[in-house]
mmCIF file of the N, C-alpha and C atoms, coordinates in Angstrom:
data_MODEL
# 
_entry.id   MODEL 
# 
loop_
_atom_site.group_PDB 
_atom_site.id 
_atom_site.type_symbol 
_atom_site.label_atom_id 
_atom_site.label_alt_id 
_atom_site.label_comp_id 
_atom_site.label_asym_id 
_atom_site.label_entity_id 
_atom_site.label_seq_id 
_atom_site.pdbx_PDB_ins_code 
_atom_site.Cartn_x 
_atom_site.Cartn_y 
_atom_site.Cartn_z 
_atom_site.occupancy 
_atom_site.B_iso_or_equiv 
_atom_site.pdbx_formal_charge 
_atom_site.auth_seq_id 
_atom_site.auth_comp_id 
_atom_site.auth_asym_id 
_atom_site.auth_atom_id 
_atom_site.pdbx_PDB_model_num 
ATOM 1   N N  . MET A 1 1  ? 15.629  6.965   16.093  1.00 0.00 ? 1  MET A N  1 
ATOM 2   C CA . MET A 1 1  ? 15.215  7.837   15.005  1.00 0.00 ? 1  MET A CA 1 
ATOM 3   C C  . MET A 1 1  ? 13.935  7.275   14.386  1.00 0.00 ? 1  MET A C  1 
ATOM 4   N N  . ALA A 1 2  ? 12.961  8.111   14.163  1.00 0.00 ? 2  ALA A N  1 
ATOM 5   C CA . ALA A 1 2  ? 11.669  7.680   13.619  1.00 0.00 ? 2  ALA A CA 1 
ATOM 6   C C  . ALA A 1 2  ? 11.775  7.412   12.119  1.00 0.00 ? 2  ALA A C  1 
ATOM 7   N N  . LYS A 1 3  ? 11.048  6.402   11.664  1.00 0.00 ? 3  LYS A N  1 
ATOM 8   C CA . LYS A 1 3  ? 11.016  6.091   10.234  1.00 0.00 ? 3  LYS A CA 1 
ATOM 9   C C  . LYS A 1 3  ? 10.178  7.140   9.516   1.00 0.00 ? 3  LYS A C  1 
ATOM 10  N N  . GLU A 1 4  ? 10.532  7.397   8.276   1.00 0.00 ? 4  GLU A N  1 
ATOM 11  C CA . GLU A 1 4  ? 9.763   8.335   7.470   1.00 0.00 ? 4  GLU A CA 1 
ATOM 12  C C  . GLU A 1 4  ? 8.434   7.701   7.070   1.00 0.00 ? 4  GLU A C  1 
ATOM 13  N N  . ARG A 1 5  ? 7.350   8.465   7.230   1.00 0.00 ? 5  ARG A N  1 
ATOM 14  C CA . ARG A 1 5  ? 6.024   7.952   6.874   1.00 0.00 ? 5  ARG A CA 1 
ATOM 15  C C  . ARG A 1 5  ? 5.737   8.258   5.412   1.00 0.00 ? 5  ARG A C  1 
ATOM 16  N N  . TYR A 1 6  ? 4.966   7.353   4.799   1.00 0.00 ? 6  TYR A N  1 
ATOM 17  C CA . TYR A 1 6  ? 4.588   7.493   3.398   1.00 0.00 ? 6  TYR A CA 1 
ATOM 18  C C  . TYR A 1 6  ? 3.080   7.442   3.267   1.00 0.00 ? 6  TYR A C  1 
ATOM 19  N N  . ARG A 1 7  ? 2.562   8.182   2.309   1.00 0.00 ? 7  ARG A N  1 
ATOM 20  C CA . ARG A 1 7  ? 1.152   8.083   1.913   1.00 0.00 ? 7  ARG A CA 1 
ATOM 21  C C  . ARG A 1 7  ? 1.130   7.059   0.792   1.00 0.00 ? 7  ARG A C  1 
ATOM 22  N N  . VAL A 1 8  ? 0.454   5.939   1.023   1.00 0.00 ? 8  VAL A N  1 
ATOM 23  C CA . VAL A 1 8  ? 0.471   4.819   0.096   1.00 0.00 ? 8  VAL A CA 1 
ATOM 24  C C  . VAL A 1 8  ? -0.918  4.659   -0.530  1.00 0.00 ? 8  VAL A C  1 
ATOM 25  N N  . VAL A 1 9  ? -0.955  4.645   -1.856  1.00 0.00 ? 9  VAL A N  1 
ATOM 26  C CA . VAL A 1 9  ? -2.205  4.437   -2.588  1.00 0.00 ? 9  VAL A CA 1 
ATOM 27  C C  . VAL A 1 9  ? -2.147  3.041   -3.191  1.00 0.00 ? 9  VAL A C  1 
ATOM 28  N N  . ILE A 1 10 ? -3.148  2.231   -2.865  1.00 0.00 ? 10 ILE A N  1 
ATOM 29  C CA . ILE A 1 10 ? -3.237  0.863   -3.378  1.00 0.00 ? 10 ILE A CA 1 
ATOM 30  C C  . ILE A 1 10 ? -4.475  0.776   -4.254  1.00 0.00 ? 10 ILE A C  1 
ATOM 31  N N  . ARG A 1 11 ? -4.299  0.355   -5.509  1.00 0.00 ? 11 ARG A N  1 
ATOM 32  C CA . ARG A 1 11 ? -5.421  0.223   -6.449  1.00 0.00 ? 11 ARG A CA 1 
ATOM 33  C C  . ARG A 1 11 ? -5.547  -1.226  -6.879  1.00 0.00 ? 11 ARG A C  1 
ATOM 34  N N  . CYS A 1 12 ? -6.798  -1.685  -6.955  1.00 0.00 ? 12 CYS A N  1 
ATOM 35  C CA . CYS A 1 12 ? -7.084  -3.045  -7.412  1.00 0.00 ? 12 CYS A CA 1 
ATOM 36  C C  . CYS A 1 12 ? -7.552  -2.976  -8.858  1.00 0.00 ? 12 CYS A C  1 
ATOM 37  N N  . PRO A 1 13 ? -6.826  -3.611  -9.792  1.00 0.00 ? 13 PRO A N  1 
ATOM 38  C CA . PRO A 1 13 ? -7.237  -3.582  -11.198 1.00 0.00 ? 13 PRO A CA 1 
ATOM 39  C C  . PRO A 1 13 ? -8.451  -4.467  -11.480 1.00 0.00 ? 13 PRO A C  1 
ATOM 40  N N  . GLU A 1 14 ? -8.764  -5.387  -10.578 1.00 0.00 ? 14 GLU A N  1 
ATOM 41  C CA . GLU A 1 14 ? -9.880  -6.300  -10.806 1.00 0.00 ? 14 GLU A CA 1 
ATOM 42  C C  . GLU A 1 14 ? -11.235 -5.648  -10.546 1.00 0.00 ? 14 GLU A C  1 
ATOM 43  N N  . CYS A 1 15 ? -11.352 -4.870  -9.466  1.00 0.00 ? 15 CYS A N  1 
ATOM 44  C CA . CYS A 1 15 ? -12.655 -4.273  -9.143  1.00 0.00 ? 15 CYS A CA 1 
ATOM 45  C C  . CYS A 1 15 ? -12.633 -2.751  -9.166  1.00 0.00 ? 15 CYS A C  1 
ATOM 46  N N  . GLY A 1 16 ? -11.439 -2.145  -9.262  1.00 0.00 ? 16 GLY A N  1 
ATOM 47  C CA . GLY A 1 16 ? -11.335 -0.690  -9.330  1.00 0.00 ? 16 GLY A CA 1 
ATOM 48  C C  . GLY A 1 16 ? -11.302 0.005   -7.978  1.00 0.00 ? 16 GLY A C  1 
ATOM 49  N N  . GLU A 1 17 ? -11.317 -0.736  -6.887  1.00 0.00 ? 17 GLU A N  1 
ATOM 50  C CA . GLU A 1 17 ? -11.291 -0.143  -5.542  1.00 0.00 ? 17 GLU A CA 1 
ATOM 51  C C  . GLU A 1 17 ? -9.942  0.525   -5.301  1.00 0.00 ? 17 GLU A C  1 
ATOM 52  N N  . ARG A 1 18 ? -9.961  1.612   -4.515  1.00 0.00 ? 18 ARG A N  1 
ATOM 53  C CA . ARG A 1 18 ? -8.743  2.352   -4.197  1.00 0.00 ? 18 ARG A CA 1 
ATOM 54  C C  . ARG A 1 18 ? -8.662  2.565   -2.693  1.00 0.00 ? 18 ARG A C  1 
ATOM 55  N N  . TYR A 1 19 ? -7.487  2.363   -2.128  1.00 0.00 ? 19 TYR A N  1 
ATOM 56  C CA . TYR A 1 19 ? -7.243  2.536   -0.699  1.00 0.00 ? 19 TYR A CA 1 
ATOM 57  C C  . TYR A 1 19 ? -6.108  3.543   -0.520  1.00 0.00 ? 19 TYR A C  1 
ATOM 58  N N  . ILE A 1 20 ? -6.266  4.452   0.437   1.00 0.00 ? 20 ILE A N  1 
ATOM 59  C CA . ILE A 1 20 ? -5.217  5.405   0.772   1.00 0.00 ? 20 ILE A CA 1 
ATOM 60  C C  . ILE A 1 20 ? -4.836  5.142   2.225   1.00 0.00 ? 20 ILE A C  1 
ATOM 61  N N  . LEU A 1 21 ? -3.581  4.765   2.433   1.00 0.00 ? 21 LEU A N  1 
ATOM 62  C CA . LEU A 1 21 ? -3.099  4.379   3.757   1.00 0.00 ? 21 LEU A CA 1 
ATOM 63  C C  . LEU A 1 21 ? -1.798  5.095   4.082   1.00 0.00 ? 21 LEU A C  1 
ATOM 64  N N  . ARG A 1 22 ? -1.378  4.995   5.327   1.00 0.00 ? 22 ARG A N  1 
ATOM 65  C CA . ARG A 1 22 ? -0.070  5.487   5.733   1.00 0.00 ? 22 ARG A CA 1 
ATOM 66  C C  . ARG A 1 22 ? 0.780   4.289   6.081   1.00 0.00 ? 22 ARG A C  1 
ATOM 67  N N  . GLY A 1 23 ? 2.072   4.384   5.773   1.00 0.00 ? 23 GLY A N  1 
ATOM 68  C CA . GLY A 1 23 ? 2.953   3.273   6.064   1.00 0.00 ? 23 GLY A CA 1 
ATOM 69  C C  . GLY A 1 23 ? 4.407   3.689   6.097   1.00 0.00 ? 23 GLY A C  1 
ATOM 70  N N  . HIS A 1 24 ? 5.271   2.697   6.247   1.00 0.00 ? 24 HIS A N  1 
ATOM 71  C CA . HIS A 1 24 ? 6.718   2.875   6.285   1.00 0.00 ? 24 HIS A CA 1 
ATOM 72  C C  . HIS A 1 24 ? 7.340   1.934   5.272   1.00 0.00 ? 24 HIS A C  1 
ATOM 73  N N  . ARG A 1 25 ? 8.586   2.202   4.926   1.00 0.00 ? 25 ARG A N  1 
ATOM 74  C CA . ARG A 1 25 ? 9.335   1.298   4.051   1.00 0.00 ? 25 ARG A CA 1 
ATOM 75  C C  . ARG A 1 25 ? 10.131  0.337   4.911   1.00 0.00 ? 25 ARG A C  1 
ATOM 76  N N  . ASN A 1 26 ? 10.197  -0.923  4.471   1.00 0.00 ? 26 ASN A N  1 
ATOM 77  C CA . ASN A 1 26 ? 11.010  -1.903  5.188   1.00 0.00 ? 26 ASN A CA 1 
ATOM 78  C C  . ASN A 1 26 ? 12.398  -1.999  4.551   1.00 0.00 ? 26 ASN A C  1 
ATOM 79  N N  . GLU A 1 27 ? 13.209  -2.931  5.019   1.00 0.00 ? 27 GLU A N  1 
ATOM 80  C CA . GLU A 1 27 ? 14.585  -3.081  4.530   1.00 0.00 ? 27 GLU A CA 1 
ATOM 81  C C  . GLU A 1 27 ? 14.643  -3.450  3.052   1.00 0.00 ? 27 GLU A C  1 
ATOM 82  N N  . LYS A 1 28 ? 13.594  -4.107  2.540   1.00 0.00 ? 28 LYS A N  1 
ATOM 83  C CA . LYS A 1 28 ? 13.544  -4.512  1.133   1.00 0.00 ? 28 LYS A CA 1 
ATOM 84  C C  . LYS A 1 28 ? 13.054  -3.398  0.217   1.00 0.00 ? 28 LYS A C  1 
ATOM 85  N N  . GLY A 1 29 ? 12.639  -2.260  0.793   1.00 0.00 ? 29 GLY A N  1 
ATOM 86  C CA . GLY A 1 29 ? 12.126  -1.160  -0.005  1.00 0.00 ? 29 GLY A CA 1 
ATOM 87  C C  . GLY A 1 29 ? 10.636  -1.248  -0.279  1.00 0.00 ? 29 GLY A C  1 
ATOM 88  N N  . GLU A 1 30 ? 9.960   -2.216  0.359   1.00 0.00 ? 30 GLU A N  1 
ATOM 89  C CA . GLU A 1 30 ? 8.518   -2.379  0.171   1.00 0.00 ? 30 GLU A CA 1 
ATOM 90  C C  . GLU A 1 30 ? 7.781   -1.526  1.206   1.00 0.00 ? 30 GLU A C  1 
ATOM 91  N N  . TYR A 1 31 ? 6.544   -1.151  0.879   1.00 0.00 ? 31 TYR A N  1 
ATOM 92  C CA . TYR A 1 31 ? 5.734   -0.374  1.799   1.00 0.00 ? 31 TYR A CA 1 
ATOM 93  C C  . TYR A 1 31 ? 5.010   -1.296  2.764   1.00 0.00 ? 31 TYR A C  1 
ATOM 94  N N  . GLU A 1 32 ? 5.083   -0.990  4.057   1.00 0.00 ? 32 GLU A N  1 
ATOM 95  C CA . GLU A 1 32 ? 4.365   -1.739  5.078   1.00 0.00 ? 32 GLU A CA 1 
ATOM 96  C C  . GLU A 1 32 ? 3.207   -0.889  5.577   1.00 0.00 ? 32 GLU A C  1 
ATOM 97  N N  . THR A 1 33 ? 1.988   -1.367  5.341   1.00 0.00 ? 33 THR A N  1 
ATOM 98  C CA . THR A 1 33 ? 0.798   -0.631  5.765   1.00 0.00 ? 33 THR A CA 1 
ATOM 99  C C  . THR A 1 33 ? -0.150  -1.485  6.591   1.00 0.00 ? 33 THR A C  1 
ATOM 100 N N  . GLY A 1 34 ? 0.032   -2.784  6.582   1.00 0.00 ? 34 GLY A N  1 
ATOM 101 C CA . GLY A 1 34 ? -0.897  -3.686  7.241   1.00 0.00 ? 34 GLY A CA 1 
ATOM 102 C C  . GLY A 1 34 ? -1.989  -4.169  6.310   1.00 0.00 ? 34 GLY A C  1 
ATOM 103 N N  . PHE A 1 35 ? -2.016  -3.660  5.070   1.00 0.00 ? 35 PHE A N  1 
ATOM 104 C CA . PHE A 1 35 ? -3.018  -4.053  4.077   1.00 0.00 ? 35 PHE A CA 1 
ATOM 105 C C  . PHE A 1 35 ? -2.770  -5.504  3.675   1.00 0.00 ? 35 PHE A C  1 
ATOM 106 N N  . GLN A 1 36 ? -3.857  -6.314  3.610   1.00 0.00 ? 36 GLN A N  1 
ATOM 107 C CA . GLN A 1 36 ? -3.686  -7.715  3.256   1.00 0.00 ? 36 GLN A CA 1 
ATOM 108 C C  . GLN A 1 36 ? -4.381  -8.106  1.960   1.00 0.00 ? 36 GLN A C  1 
ATOM 109 N N  . GLN A 1 37 ? -5.634  -7.656  1.750   1.00 0.00 ? 37 GLN A N  1 
ATOM 110 C CA . GLN A 1 37 ? -6.314  -7.985  0.498   1.00 0.00 ? 37 GLN A CA 1 
ATOM 111 C C  . GLN A 1 37 ? -7.446  -7.004  0.251   1.00 0.00 ? 37 GLN A C  1 
ATOM 112 N N  . CYS A 1 38 ? -7.838  -6.912  -1.015  1.00 0.00 ? 38 CYS A N  1 
ATOM 113 C CA . CYS A 1 38 ? -8.948  -6.057  -1.435  1.00 0.00 ? 38 CYS A CA 1 
ATOM 114 C C  . CYS A 1 38 ? -10.267 -6.704  -1.006  1.00 0.00 ? 38 CYS A C  1 
ATOM 115 N N  . ILE A 1 39 ? -11.334 -5.921  -0.997  1.00 0.00 ? 39 ILE A N  1 
ATOM 116 C CA . ILE A 1 39 ? -12.646 -6.466  -0.624  1.00 0.00 ? 39 ILE A CA 1 
ATOM 117 C C  . ILE A 1 39 ? -13.134 -7.508  -1.622  1.00 0.00 ? 39 ILE A C  1 
ATOM 118 N N  . CYS A 1 40 ? -12.606 -7.497  -2.857  1.00 0.00 ? 40 CYS A N  1 
ATOM 119 C CA . CYS A 1 40 ? -13.003 -8.501  -3.847  1.00 0.00 ? 40 CYS A CA 1 
ATOM 120 C C  . CYS A 1 40 ? -12.224 -9.807  -3.673  1.00 0.00 ? 40 CYS A C  1 
ATOM 121 N N  . GLY A 1 41 ? -11.261 -9.844  -2.753  1.00 0.00 ? 41 GLY A N  1 
ATOM 122 C CA . GLY A 1 41 ? -10.488 -11.050 -2.503  1.00 0.00 ? 41 GLY A CA 1 
ATOM 123 C C  . GLY A 1 41 ? -9.118  -11.056 -3.165  1.00 0.00 ? 41 GLY A C  1 
ATOM 124 N N  . ASN A 1 42 ? -8.829  -10.072 -3.990  1.00 0.00 ? 42 ASN A N  1 
ATOM 125 C CA . ASN A 1 42 ? -7.544  -9.974  -4.670  1.00 0.00 ? 42 ASN A CA 1 
ATOM 126 C C  . ASN A 1 42 ? -6.461  -9.616  -3.653  1.00 0.00 ? 42 ASN A C  1 
ATOM 127 N N  . GLU A 1 43 ? -5.401  -10.421 -3.611  1.00 0.00 ? 43 GLU A N  1 
ATOM 128 C CA . GLU A 1 43 ? -4.303  -10.094 -2.717  1.00 0.00 ? 43 GLU A CA 1 
ATOM 129 C C  . GLU A 1 43 ? -2.944  -10.104 -3.408  1.00 0.00 ? 43 GLU A C  1 
ATOM 130 N N  . ASP A 1 44 ? -2.917  -10.439 -4.703  1.00 0.00 ? 44 ASP A N  1 
ATOM 131 C CA . ASP A 1 44 ? -1.643  -10.543 -5.408  1.00 0.00 ? 44 ASP A CA 1 
ATOM 132 C C  . ASP A 1 44 ? -1.415  -9.462  -6.454  1.00 0.00 ? 44 ASP A C  1 
ATOM 133 N N  . HIS A 1 45 ? -2.421  -9.111  -7.214  1.00 0.00 ? 45 HIS A N  1 
ATOM 134 C CA . HIS A 1 45 ? -2.259  -8.175  -8.330  1.00 0.00 ? 45 HIS A CA 1 
ATOM 135 C C  . HIS A 1 45 ? -2.808  -6.807  -7.932  1.00 0.00 ? 45 HIS A C  1 
ATOM 136 N N  . LEU A 1 46 ? -1.959  -6.021  -7.262  1.00 0.00 ? 46 LEU A N  1 
ATOM 137 C CA . LEU A 1 46 ? -2.352  -4.696  -6.796  1.00 0.00 ? 46 LEU A CA 1 
ATOM 138 C C  . LEU A 1 46 ? -1.324  -3.683  -7.277  1.00 0.00 ? 46 LEU A C  1 
ATOM 139 N N  . TYR A 1 47 ? -1.779  -2.475  -7.617  1.00 0.00 ? 47 TYR A N  1 
ATOM 140 C CA . TYR A 1 47 ? -0.883  -1.386  -7.972  1.00 0.00 ? 47 TYR A CA 1 
ATOM 141 C C  . TYR A 1 47 ? -0.640  -0.568  -6.715  1.00 0.00 ? 47 TYR A C  1 
ATOM 142 N N  . ILE A 1 48 ? 0.628   -0.440  -6.325  1.00 0.00 ? 48 ILE A N  1 
ATOM 143 C CA . ILE A 1 48 ? 0.989   0.252   -5.088  1.00 0.00 ? 48 ILE A CA 1 
ATOM 144 C C  . ILE A 1 48 ? 1.902   1.406   -5.430  1.00 0.00 ? 48 ILE A C  1 
ATOM 145 N N  . ASP A 1 49 ? 1.549   2.609   -4.942  1.00 0.00 ? 49 ASP A N  1 
ATOM 146 C CA . ASP A 1 49 ? 2.347   3.807   -5.175  1.00 0.00 ? 49 ASP A CA 1 
ATOM 147 C C  . ASP A 1 49 ? 2.461   4.562   -3.863  1.00 0.00 ? 49 ASP A C  1 
ATOM 148 N N  . GLY A 1 50 ? 3.647   5.059   -3.553  1.00 0.00 ? 50 GLY A N  1 
ATOM 149 C CA . GLY A 1 50 ? 3.848   5.773   -2.306  1.00 0.00 ? 50 GLY A CA 1 
ATOM 150 C C  . GLY A 1 50 ? 4.570   7.086   -2.511  1.00 0.00 ? 50 GLY A C  1 
ATOM 151 N N  . ALA A 1 51 ? 4.302   8.032   -1.608  1.00 0.00 ? 51 ALA A N  1 
ATOM 152 C CA . ALA A 1 51 ? 4.961   9.330   -1.624  1.00 0.00 ? 51 ALA A CA 1 
ATOM 153 C C  . ALA A 1 51 ? 5.222   9.755   -0.180  1.00 0.00 ? 51 ALA A C  1 
ATOM 154 N N  . PRO A 1 52 ? 6.358   10.364  0.102   1.00 0.00 ? 52 PRO A N  1 
ATOM 155 C CA . PRO A 1 52 ? 6.643   10.825  1.470   1.00 0.00 ? 52 PRO A CA 1 
ATOM 156 C C  . PRO A 1 52 ? 5.598   11.842  1.918   1.00 0.00 ? 52 PRO A C  1 
ATOM 157 N N  . GLU A 1 53 ? 5.282   11.817  3.216   1.00 0.00 ? 53 GLU A N  1 
ATOM 158 C CA . GLU A 1 53 ? 4.327   12.790  3.764   1.00 0.00 ? 53 GLU A CA 1 
ATOM 159 C C  . GLU A 1 53 ? 5.062   14.054  4.154   1.00 0.00 ? 53 GLU A C  1 
# 
């Protein structure tokens, strides 16, 4: 059975950059998109919001 895909919006409060990605939820309920860090180097303080596609 295929996992449900989500449209994930990641915002960086430090520089204001916004990323729109597709991903899945893992067993912990977190979104998996492959995103690692913002272009400003921020990798810890990010606002993440997801919605089913």
